[in-house]
C-alpha positions, 0 to 999 in steps of 0.5 A: 885352486885357491879361494876367490875374492869375496866383494859386499856392494852397497848399491844404495837406496834405489837410483842406478846413477847413485851406484859408486864408480867403486862397485860398478868397477867389481861388479863388471870384473867378478865372476858371479853377482849375488843379489837378495830378493825377498821371498815368494817374488822374482824381483830384486830391486839390488839387481835392478839397480846395477843391471844398467850399469852391467856388461853381462847381466846374466851373471846376477844370481838371486837370493832368496831372503824371507821378510821377517824379523823371527831370528831362527827363520833367518838364521836359516836363510843366512846359512843357505845364502852363505853356501850358496856364495862360498860354493863359487868361491871354492872353486876359485870365482871372484864373487860379489854381493849386492846389498841396498843403501850400505853394507853396515848399517841394517844390512842383510849383509853382515850377517852373511859376511859374518857367517861365510866367514866363520864356514871359511876363515880364509876368505879375503873380505872386501866391502864397498860403501853405499849411500844410505836411504836417509842421505839421499833423502837430505841431499833430495830435500837439500836438508841439513840433518845436523850442524854444530853439537847437534845430535843425529839418532838412526833408528828402526821403527820397531811395533812397539813405537814408545821406544822412539819417544825419549830418542825424538826428545834427545835428538836434534834430529831423528831417522826413522826407518822400516815405517811401512806398516806402523806407519800410523802409530809413528805419526800419532806418536809425532803428534803427541809429542808436538813434533808432527809439523818438523817431519818428512817422508820419503819412500823409494827416493829416485825410483818409479814410485818415489814419493816425497810428503812434506806435510806430515800433518795431513797424512791419513794412511796408516800403512806406507811402502816398506823401504820407507823414511821418516826424518823429524829434524827440530829447528834451529834458531830462525827456522821454521816448519819444514811443511813451510817451506 
């Protein structure tokens, strides 16, 4: 019996209809669909996105991942997930792995896929791109991220937000991902560099939990949802503050 084929599928930022046609076709064609879930929960956002498009939602298998950045803990779960996915592949079954947004933009998919290829060098891998959260956010707001010779930075927000200072200074547009509990720190930094009025925030675009904030100067919270993105776009000549649009 030969090896099955492995597909990594980006399912987009949250809205079910943003799943690509190619992704939908593959999800319905494979034998098993693996979807990540946060540790100690029974919910998978990735699975909820694709279920409306599936002929047989029962073939979804949830994979547990911890909400942590501690590398030793993550490696343990990546290893566990890789072996779980390899089992049906070794049985000749075709398998899909779902990941939020795009598979190669700050995604756990890459680490899992890389480990699987180390464990099974002959593995046939096909990756299907997905729409990133910041692309969906910009489209929702009809907001141009960059034009002409402008520069774009996409960065995850760490506990220490000071490294963002030179990025905000050097780039025309800065996308900050995974804001979450660091919201208060980010807002204070943006105020300090006089860019708060040029920022917008969105959480869970295209879902029932969707939240859009066009005026960051009015925010008083210290935290936001994990899937929160802030975009700071310095105005081009002739443009005003985003909060005025």
